[in-house]
N, C-alpha and C positions, 0 to 999 in steps of 0.2 A: 785262197782258202778252200780246202776240200770239205764239202758238206758231207754228213753221214749219208749212206746210201738211202736211208729211210726218208730223207727230206726231199720233197718235190719243189722246194723253194726256188732253186736256181733255174729250173726249166720253166716254172710259172712266171718268174720275173722276166726271163728272156722272151717268153711269149708276149708279154705286155710290151716290152721294148721294141720287138719286131713290128707289132701292129696294134697300137693302143686301141684303135676303133674296133678291131675284131675282138680284142680281149673283152672290152666292156659290152660289146654286142652280145657276146656269149653269156656274160654275167647277167645281162638284162633279161635273158630268157627265164630266169628264176622268178621274175615278177609278172603278175597278171596285169596287163595294160588294158585300158579301154581302147586306145588306138596305139598299137605298137610302134616303136620308133623306126622310121625308114632312114633317117639321118642320125648318126650317133653323136657327132660333134660338129658344131658350126663355129669355126675359128673367127668369123666376122661378127658374130653376135656378142653383145655384152661387153664387159671391160676386157676380158682375155679369151672370150669364147663361151659357148653354152653347150651343155650335154643334153642329148635326147630332145632337140629343139622342136620336133614336130609331133612328139608323143603326148598322150593324155593318160591320166591314171587317177586313182584315189588311194591315199596312204592308209586310211582306216580300213578300207575294203581288204587290202593286202594283209593288214594286221589282224583282222577279226573275221569278217564275213566269209572269206574264202576258206578259212580253217573250219568254221562251223559247217559250211557246205560240204567240205571234203573229208569229214569224219573225225574232227577234233572237238566237236561240240562239248563233250563231257570231260575233256582233259583240262586240268587246272591251267589257267593262263596266268593268273596273278595270285600270289600268296602274300597276304598282309600279315606282318609279324611286328607287333608293337610292345616291346617290354616297358615302355614308359607309361602305357595305359593298361597293360595286362590284357591286350586284345589280339586275337588271331582270327583271320578269315581267309577262305579260299574261294576264288571266282573261276569258274570254268570259262572256256571260250564263249559258250552260249550265254552264261551269266553276264560276262563282260560286254558282249554285244548288246544285250538287253539294256544294261545300264547306260551304255554310251549312246544308243539310238534314242532312248527316252530323254537323256540330257540334251542331246542335239536338237530334239523337237522343242524343248523348252527354250534353247538359245534361238531357234528360228522364230518362236513366238515373241521373243524380245527383240526381234529385228535383225539378227545376225545372219549374214549371207556371205557368199563367196567374196574373198578379198578383204572383208572387214577384219580389223584387228581386235583381239580379245586379250586382256591382261589376266594372267592367272597368278594369284598371290596366295600360295597354299603351303601347308605343311606336308609331311610325308604320309599321306593317307590315300586310300583308293580313289577318292573323288578327284584328287589331283590328276591321276591317270585318266579317269573318265573324261575330265575336262579337256585334256590335250587331244585325246582321240575324238571327242565330239567336235572340236574345232576342225580337226583334219577331215572328219566326215563331211562337214559342210563347206570345205574349201576356205574356211576362215583361217586367219593367220594368228597363231597364239604366240604370246610372249610371256614366258614364265619368269616371274621375279621372285627370288629366294624369299621364302616366308620370314617375316620379321625384319626385313630390310627397312632402314630408316625412312621416315616420311619424305624427307627432301630427295633422297635417291629414287624412291618410288615415283615421286612427282616428275622428276626429269624423264623417267621412262614413259610415264603417261603422256607427257607433252610430245615426246619424240614419236611414239607409236600411234598416238591419237586413237585409242581403242573405243569401240562402240560400247563395250561392256567390260566390267571387272568381275572376276570370280574370286571369291575369297572364303576363308573359314574364320570362325570367331577367335581361334587361337592355335598356336603351336605349343609343343610340350618339350621342354628341356629336362634333363635329369633332376635339376634342383629348382625349377621354376616353370610357371605357365607364362607364355609370351602372348599377350593379347594383340591380335592383328588389327581389329576393327579401329581402335583409336589411331593406329599408325596410318591405316588407309584413309580414314576421315581427314587426318592431318595432311596427307599427300594430296587429297582431292581439293582441299582448301588452298593449297599452294599452287596447284597445277592450273595452267591457262586453259587446257583442254578439259572439258567436262563430259565424261562418259554418260550415256543415256541411263544406265542402270547398273546396280551392283547386285550380284547373286551371292547371298551369304549363307554358308553352311554353319549352323549352330552346333558346336561341340559341347558335350556335357561339362567339360572342365572350365568353361568360361562362356557365359551368355553375352552376346554382343547386343548393344543397343542399335535399333534400326531407324534409319532415316525414313520419314513418313512416305515421301513420294519416290525416292531414288532406290531404296533397298528392297530386295525381294527375298523371300524365304526359300532357300534351295530345296530343302526336303519336301516342303508343301507343294511346290511346283512340279517336282519330279514325280511325286506320288500321284498328283492329278493326271499328269501325262500318261503314267502307267495305267491308271484306272480307266482312262479313255482309250487305251490301246494306241497311243500316239508314238510313232517311231519315225525318225527322219531317215531318208534314203541317202546313199552316198552321192556326192556331187562330183561331176567330172571336172578335173582341173588340168591345166597344161603341166607337163613335167617341169617346166621352168618357172611355174608359179611358186611363190614362197609358201612353205609349210609353217615356218616359224621365224621369229626374230629373237635372238638371245643377246642381251647386252653384256659386254665384257665387264667383269667386276673390277672395282677399284678405280674406275675412271672419274675424272673431275670434269666439270663443265658438262657439255653435251655428251652423253654416253655414245659409245660405238655399238650400233645394232648389227650384229652378225646375222646375215640372211642365210637360211637354209632352203634349198628348193625341194620339190617333191620327188622328181624322178631320179636324180643322181643319188639322193639320200637313200631311197628305197634300194637301189641296185647295190650300192657299196655296203650298207649295213647288213643286208642279207648275205652278201659274199663273205663278210668278215666272220659271221657266227660260226661257220664250219671251218673255213680255211685258216683263220687266225686263232680263234678261241677253241676250236676243236669240239664244239657243242653240237649235238644232234637234235633234230626236232623231238619233242617229248621229254627232253632232259631239263633239269632245273639249274638255272643260272642265277647267281646272287651277286648283284652289284651294290656294294655298300657305299652309296653316294647320296645325292639329293636331286630331286627332279628340277631344282633351281639351277643346277650346273649342267654343262654339256654332257658329262658322263651319264648323268641321270636321264637326260633326254634320249641319248643314243642307246644305252645298255640297261636301263631299268624299263623304259617304256617301249621304244620302237624296235630295236634289233631282235630281242628275244621273241616278241610277238610276230614280227614278220617271218621269223624262222619256224614258228610253231613250237617254240620251247615254252617253259614255265619260268616266270620271272618272280623273284622275291623282292617285295617292297618292305624295307626294314625301317621302322621308326624307333631309332635308338642310337647308341654310341658303341664304339669298339670296347670301351672300358666304362664302368660305372653304371651300366644298365643290365644286370646288377654288378658285373665283375669283368675281369679281362678274358673270361671264357665265353663272352656273349656270341662271338662269331662261330666258335666251335659248336655251341648249342644249335644255332640256326643251320649250320652245315649238316650236322647229324640228324636233326629232326626232320628237315625237308629234303634230305638226300641230294644235297647240292653237289654238282660235278665240278663247278669252277666258281671261284670268288674273284671279283674285280673290286679293288679298293685303292686308297691312296697310301703311299709309303708312310705318311705320318700316322695312320691308324696302326700300322705294325710297330712303329716306334713307341706309340703309347702302350700297346699291349706288352711289348718287351720291357718297357720301363716298369710297369706294374707287376709283371710276372716273368722275370728273366729266365726262370727255370721251366717255364711253360707247364706249371703244375695244373692249371685249369684244363689242360688238354688231356690229362690222364683219364682213361676210362671212356673217352668219347669214341664212338664208332664213325670214323671218317673214311670207311672203305670205298664209298662211292666217289670220294673227292679226288680229282685228277690234277688240278693246277690252280695256282694263285697268280693273278695278274695285277700289277701295280702301275699306276700312272697318276699324274696330277702335279708332281714335282719330282726332282731328282731322287732316285732310289739309291741311297748310299750302299756300297758293297757289304758293309758289316750287317746292316739290317737284312739284306737279301740272303746272306749266308745263314744268319740266325733263323730266318723263316724256312730255308731249305732244311736245316738240321732238325727243326721241331716238327715240320709237316711231312717231310719225306716225299714231297712231290715237286715237280718243276715250279720254280718261282720266276715269273717272266715279267721283267720290266719292259714297258713299251711307252713310246713318246708320241703325244699328239697335242692338239690345241683346240680351244673353243672354235677357232676359225675353220679347222679341218673337219670336225665332227666325228672323226674316227682316227685310227692309228696311222702315223706317218712312218715311224721306224719301230719294228717289233721283231719278235721271234715266233713264227707261225706254227703253233702247236698242231693245227689241223693239217698242215702240209708236211709235218715232221719237223721236230725241233732241230735247230742248228746248235753247234757248240755254244755254251753260255760263256760270256766274258763278263764277270762282275763289274758293274759300273757302266756297261753299254746296253742300251735297249736293242741292240743287234743291228739289223739291216733294214734298208728301205722296203716298204711294201709296194706291190705293183701300183703304178700310178705316180710314184714319187721318184724323181731323179734328184738326188741330194748332192750339193757341192759345199765345199768349205772355202771361203774367200777371204782375202785380206781387205784392208780398208780401200784399196784401189780397185777392188772387184776382180782380182786375179786369184786363180786357184792356188792354195798353199800346199806344200809337200805333205805326204802322209804323216800323221802324228803331230802336226802343227796346229796350234789354236787359231781359230778364225770365226767368221760369221757363218752360221749354218743357213743355207738358202735352198729353195726348191725351184727347179726350172719350170717355167710356164709352158703349157697351160696346167693349172691345177686339175687333179682328177675329179671325178664325180663325188658329190657330197661335200666338197669344200665350198666355202662361201663364194658366191658369184660376185658379191659386192657388199657394201654396208647399206643399211636401210635408207633409201632415198638420198644417197650421197656417194655417187660413183667417184667424184673428185677426191673426197676424203679417203676412199678406199685406195685409189692410186697413190696418193701422197703417203699414207701410213704404211702400205705394204709393198708397193711396186716401184717406187721411185729411187730407193737407195742403190739398187743393183738392177739396171735395166735388163729385162728378160727373165727376171727371177722374182719370186715371192720371198720377202724377208721375214724370217721367223722371229727375229729379235732374240734368238738363242745363240749362244756361243759354244764352241766345242771343237772337236777334231774328228777326222776319219782315219782309221788305222790302215795298215798295209793290206789287211784282209777285207777292207770295205765296211768294217763295223763302225758305227757312228757313236760317238761319245758326246752327250750333252752335258756341259759343265756348269751351266747357269745362264741366266739372261745376260744379254750383252752388257747391261749396266752392272752385272756382278763380276765383271773382269776388272781387276784393280791394277793400277799402275804404280808400282813401288820402285822409285828411283830409275824409271825408264824400263823396268821389266814388267811385261804384261802377265799377270798371274791370275789363275782361276781360284775363286773362293770355293768352288765345288771340290777342287783337288785338296784344299786344306781341310774342308769339312770331312772328306773321306778319311784323312789321317786322324783327325780328332775322334771320329766315330769308331775307329778301330781300337781305341783305348777301352779296356774291359769295364771301366766304371761309367762310361758315357752312354746315356740313353738316346739323346739327340743333341744336335748342335746347329749353329748358324755362324758363318763368318761373313763379316761386312768390312768394306774398306772405309776407314775414317781418315779425316784430314790430318796430315803431318807436315809441319813447316819445313822439314828438311827433305823428306823423301817424296812429298806430294801426297801419298796415301800410305797408311799402314794397316795391316789386317788386325781385326779384333774378333776373337772367338768367344761366342756365348755358348755355354754348355749346361745341359740338364743332366744330373746324375741319376743312375738307376736307384731304385728303392733298395734300402739295406746296405748301401756302400759304407764301409767302416773308415776308410782313409779320410783325413781332413781335406776340405775343399782346397785349401792353399797348397797342400802337397800335390793333389791331383793337377792343379793348375800349373805347377812347376814341371810336372811330368809331361803335360801336354805341350808346353813350350819346347821342351827338349825333343819331344817326338816329332813335331813339325820341322824343327831344325835338322833332325836326323833324316827324315824321309824326303823333304823337299829341298832343304839346304838353307844356308844363311841368307840366300837371295830373297827368301820370303819375308825376312825381317819380322818374324812372328815373335812378339814379346808379350802379348796381352791375351790371356784366357780368363774369362769371368764365369764363375758358376752362378746360375740363376735357377729359381724354382720352376720356371716355365718360360716358353717362348711365345711371343705374340703371333697369333695366326688368324687367318680368315676362317669362316665357318666350314669351308671345304678343306681346311688343313694346310693351306699354303702359309709358309712363314713370311711375315711382313718385314723383309730385310731392308727395303728402302726406307721404311719408317724408322727402324732401329738405327740406320745410318744417320738420319737427320737428328735423332735424339742425341747420338754420340757427338755430332758436329755442332750441337747447340742451335740447330736451325728450327724455325717454325715449321709445323707440319699440320696437315688436316687429318682429323680422325678418319681412318679408313672405313668406308661404308660397310665393308663385309667383316669387320673385326669380330672375333668370337667373344672376347672379354676386354673392354677398354682398360681395366685396372692393370693389366699386364704391362702396359706402356709405362705406367708410374713405377712399377717394380724395376723395369729396365733402367729407367732414369736414375733411380736410387743406387742401383748396382754400379752404374757408370760414375756417378758423383763420388762414390766410395774410392774410385781410382783417379779422381781429379778430372773427369771428362764430363761432357754434356753441359 
């Protein structure tokens, strides 16, 4: 593949390939260390090696203190925009440092020190960011649990992390309801074997939480007292290999998997990505429409923009319904956002409600340079629609909770490579990607297989699972020795572009043919009436499995659903061929999703096959599963 002359990707990737240690040593110079690394990588340490093993640092210092010292004190660091409460606020770097240092002093008074765990169970409000940074300041290990998570799921995380303290708010706010957090937290604490020493509770005006007499503390009162007394906690020196946070992967059953993120590698990688991948400069405004409960929120709402000296938008709202499908356009215009990072499902929702992009009319997006999508597969049709309406590069990139940042992407900061719709493009420095068959042998270009990463993983990736090296080895390193297993399936084309077609369990076997549900979804999404879709493999007595396509139609479609379903069956037969054995398309009002927008395909498959299933902990609205069941029963399934 010949890259455009403007792109420095090939030479940058080649630099890393030639000498990984020298590449990351240079990147590490952008970080202010307490003790700079003399050794970049120790292949004998940890499960597969450790990065910057002899260095010390503090993440909060790099995110706040050094910018205040070096001239960014008055620059906005965090812009809070909450259409669900009608609230907006801007915090300069100096403001943010003041809030974080005062909260960290309160945490110290409550006994929190280096290495202690703190659970943060919070909505999308500035105090959630203060909490994460206050923990980082003290060398405490935070574990953010998505606000509103069910009591049982929260309890399993409390038992695994064994926190000294829980930080929470009285409620979160959805477009149609207030979700009270305190009853959920109280329920979790009654279920949990481990009992935290205290809970710090932020009362929000939308719901007042009842307080436990001895355990619960009033967040606002304690912070106000700390400020009145001039109390500020200093940054604590930690090893680069010390954990910054634990993030539990969503949807797990039994004991959850706690992904560990270290301090040093995380600092180096996230700082590098802001300019080289996202093309954002210090002082510019970056808007990540995610949640601090997910990895994208950790990396690109909280840490990376602040490490880079940029301004981050913290948005408490939805892509549609708060108040309309033009919500993102308002935020971009109002705050002069240069790049937006969100999930493909957000754009499918916007397109479904406003297929003509009427809400974009009249908005000044002249500052806006790029849209980045990640979280699940971005279908080409949605990508093309976003390109047409926004007139900027729309960049799909692929990463995981475990990696903390992008594995495969198109580096805007190094100069864009040619876009191939359906591919997140090429591996970032640090990642050597292979596509293997079930025997662990590389497959030819264009052939489906398991997507794996050669060890060692680069900085910022998980060094292990929380207190469970053996489980880490079994879950990620045992299937293909010498490689990290991503559990994603896809192929690599002759130009080296990677195509992620779905999780390995989304590859279905139809009469001996291994077929990608992602490929079928691509075809369904290309139909002009389809807003979004999901294909799952359901049991078939003759062929083993058969594909079933669930489709949500765009607003205002005039054709009858039965007619559209017939067209979709014909379309898949035409584009993929009879081998797909695609005979079943079902129109539904909506698809079941997690709160982060991932479609719950495995649960849909179980409903179709008539199997028992556990209610997914992260589901946005459980009622959708009943709707799916009704739709399937109408076809004699489930």
